[in-house]
C-alpha positions as CSV (number, residue, x, y, z in Angstrom):
1,M,29.4,144.0,77.4
2,Q,30.6,147.2,79.1
3,E,33.6,149.0,77.7
4,L,36.7,147.5,79.3
5,K,40.1,148.9,79.9
6,V,43.3,146.9,80.0
7,I,45.1,146.8,83.4
8,G,48.2,145.1,82.0
9,Y,49.7,141.9,80.7
10,Y,51.1,138.8,82.5
11,I,52.9,135.6,81.7
12,S,51.1,133.0,83.7
13,E,51.7,129.3,84.0
14,I,48.9,126.7,84.0
15,I,49.5,124.7,87.1
16,N,47.8,122.0,89.1
17,A,45.4,123.6,91.5
18,P,46.1,123.6,95.2
19,K,44.4,120.8,97.0
20,Y,41.9,123.1,98.7
21,L,40.7,124.2,95.3
22,S,40.5,120.8,93.7
23,E,36.7,120.9,93.9
24,W,36.8,124.1,91.9
25,N,39.1,122.8,89.1
26,K,42.1,120.5,88.7
27,T,44.2,123.0,86.8
28,L,44.5,126.7,87.3
29,L,45.7,129.9,85.5
30,S,45.7,133.0,87.7
31,V,47.4,136.4,87.9
32,S,47.1,136.2,91.7
33,E,50.5,135.8,93.3
34,C,48.8,133.8,96.1
35,I,47.6,130.9,94.0
36,G,49.1,131.4,90.5
37,E,52.5,131.0,89.0
38,L,53.7,134.2,87.4
39,H,56.8,134.9,85.4
40,P,59.5,136.1,85.5
41,K,60.4,134.7,88.8
42,W,62.3,137.1,90.9
43,S,65.0,134.4,91.4
44,V,66.2,135.5,88.0
45,L,67.5,138.6,89.6
46,S,67.9,138.0,93.3
47,G,67.9,134.3,93.8
48,T,70.7,132.0,94.9
49,R,72.9,130.3,92.2
50,D,70.9,127.1,92.7
51,E,67.6,128.9,92.4
52,K,68.7,130.5,89.2
53,E,70.0,127.2,87.8
54,E,66.7,125.5,88.7
55,Y,64.7,128.2,86.9
56,R,66.9,128.1,83.9
57,N,66.5,124.4,83.6
58,K,62.7,124.7,84.0
59,L,62.5,127.1,81.1
60,G,65.0,125.0,79.0
61,L,67.2,128.0,78.4
62,T,70.9,128.1,77.6
63,I,73.2,130.1,79.9
64,E,73.5,132.7,77.2
65,H,69.7,133.0,76.8
66,Y,69.3,133.1,80.6
67,I,71.7,136.0,80.8
68,D,69.8,137.8,78.0
69,M,66.6,137.3,79.9
70,T,68.0,138.7,83.1
71,N,69.2,141.8,81.2
72,D,65.8,142.2,79.5
73,F,64.0,142.1,82.8
74,C,66.4,144.6,84.4
75,I,65.8,147.1,81.5
76,L,62.1,146.7,81.8
77,L,62.1,147.2,85.5
78,H,64.3,150.2,85.4
79,S,62.2,151.8,82.7
80,K,59.1,151.1,84.8
81,M,57.5,149.0,82.1
82,L,57.5,145.8,84.2
83,D,55.9,146.2,87.7
84,S,56.6,144.5,90.9
85,D,53.7,142.1,90.4
86,R,55.1,140.9,87.1
87,R,52.7,143.1,85.1
88,F,53.9,144.2,81.7
89,Y,52.6,147.6,80.6
90,D,53.4,147.2,76.9
91,L,52.0,144.3,74.9
92,A,55.0,144.5,72.6
93,D,57.4,144.0,75.5
94,A,55.4,141.1,76.9
95,K,55.2,139.4,73.5
96,R,59.0,139.8,72.9
97,I,59.8,138.2,76.3
98,Y,57.1,135.5,76.0
99,T,58.2,134.5,72.5
100,R,61.9,134.4,73.2
101,Y,62.1,132.7,76.6
102,F,58.9,130.7,77.2
103,G,58.9,127.9,74.6
104,D,56.0,125.8,76.0
105,K,53.0,127.8,74.8
106,D,50.6,125.2,76.2
107,K,52.0,125.6,79.7
108,Y,52.8,129.3,79.7
109,K,50.2,131.9,78.6
110,L,50.5,135.6,77.8
111,V,47.3,137.1,79.1
112,S,45.7,140.5,79.5
113,V,43.6,141.6,82.4
114,S,40.8,144.1,81.8
115,T,38.0,145.7,83.9
116,T,35.5,148.5,83.7
117,N,36.6,152.1,83.7
118,E,35.2,152.5,87.2
119,F,37.4,149.7,88.6
120,Y,40.4,150.7,86.5
121,N,40.3,154.1,88.2
122,I,39.9,152.6,91.6
123,L,42.9,150.3,91.0
124,N,45.0,153.1,89.6
125,S,44.4,155.1,92.8
126,I,45.2,152.2,95.1
127,T,48.4,151.1,93.2
128,T,49.7,154.6,93.0
129,Q,49.4,155.0,96.8
130,S,51.1,151.6,97.2
131,G,54.1,152.5,95.1
132,S,53.2,150.6,91.9
133,Y,54.1,152.4,88.7
134,S,50.6,152.6,87.2
135,N,52.0,154.9,84.4
136,A,51.2,152.7,81.5
137,P,49.8,154.1,78.3
138,L,46.9,151.7,78.4
139,S,43.4,152.6,77.2
140,T,40.3,151.0,75.8
141,S,42.2,150.7,72.5
142,A,44.9,148.4,74.1
143,K,44.6,144.9,72.8
144,R,42.8,142.4,75.1
145,G,43.3,139.3,72.9
146,K,40.9,136.4,72.8
147,E,38.7,136.2,75.9
148,I,39.4,132.9,77.8
149,G,37.5,133.5,81.0
150,C,36.9,135.9,83.9
151,D,38.2,136.4,87.4
152,I,37.5,138.4,90.5
153,L,40.6,140.1,91.8
154,G,41.6,142.5,94.5
155,W,44.8,144.5,95.0
156,E,46.7,144.6,98.3
157,N,50.4,145.2,99.1
158,G,51.7,145.0,95.6
159,I,49.9,141.9,94.4
160,F,46.5,140.7,93.2
161,H,44.4,138.4,95.4
162,S,41.9,136.1,93.7
163,F,38.5,135.4,95.1
164,L,39.7,131.8,95.2
165,C,42.4,132.6,97.8
166,N,39.9,132.4,100.6
167,S,37.6,129.8,98.8
168,L,35.0,132.5,98.1
169,H,33.7,130.3,95.2
170,K,31.9,128.4,97.9
171,E,29.8,131.5,98.5
172,L,28.9,131.7,94.8
173,S,26.7,128.8,93.9
174,D,26.1,130.1,90.3
175,I,29.7,130.6,89.4
176,R,31.4,127.8,87.5
177,A,35.0,127.1,86.3
178,N,36.3,126.5,82.8
179,D,39.0,124.1,81.9
180,I,41.8,126.3,83.3
181,G,40.1,127.4,86.4
182,L,38.9,130.8,85.2
183,I,35.3,131.8,85.7
184,D,33.1,130.5,82.8
185,N,30.1,132.8,83.4
186,N,29.4,135.9,81.4
187,Y,30.8,139.3,82.5
188,I,27.5,140.6,83.9
189,E,27.2,137.6,86.1
190,V,30.8,138.1,87.3
191,I,30.1,141.7,88.2
192,Q,27.1,140.5,90.3
193,A,29.3,137.8,91.9
194,A,32.0,140.4,92.8
195,E,29.3,142.6,94.4
196,S,28.0,139.6,96.4
197,V,31.4,138.8,98.0
198,D,32.1,142.5,98.9
199,G,33.6,142.6,102.4
200,L,34.4,138.9,102.4
201,G,37.9,137.3,102.3
202,E,40.8,139.6,101.9
203,P,40.5,143.3,102.9
204,V,40.3,144.4,99.2
205,I,37.8,145.9,96.7
206,W,36.8,142.9,94.6
207,M,37.0,143.7,90.9
208,P,35.3,141.8,88.1
209,C,37.9,141.2,85.4
210,V,38.1,139.6,82.0
211,I,41.2,137.5,81.1
212,G,42.3,137.5,77.4
213,E,45.0,135.4,75.7
214,C,47.2,137.4,73.5
215,S,48.4,135.4,70.6
216,I,52.0,135.8,69.3
């Protein structure tokens, strides 16, 4: 495999796939805002009282823990170590938040996203222009965790799109899903798949990515 560079870390929830993706897989883990469920939800900071209460109940947190979580997110945002797309730049920060506030480890996963140096540099250029922080001290030595699948992602307007957003899997007959809706093919095949959907779907540069699970 080519040398990979970590883009960042996300807390992503395994959810039931949207109906239009049911033929791809019944469940889904994604770092794409379009089809995935990423945490923290912004209702923690800017939602209504009912939205905050709903989110607190979903996570099973006490009021005190919920307030602590809100304060932690504010600190990370202000220090530019948590980006607008819910990307953590420091694995230690992500692990601390994940361990303390997300109890159901089968439902919520702490994952890394990695790509080749070429695509890392392309993404860094795009996100810098779009106002994302992109100041993380990430390198090839940043921990990727255990590989759990691949994805094809493209950046636009502060979020990642997935190749699944526009059902581009239908254009890729050799690509298959694993049990959580990530690509089960090897990375070389994912690179080839990303090249073959270039110019299709969203107006983005499609990047072949490896998704890793970071154990606590």
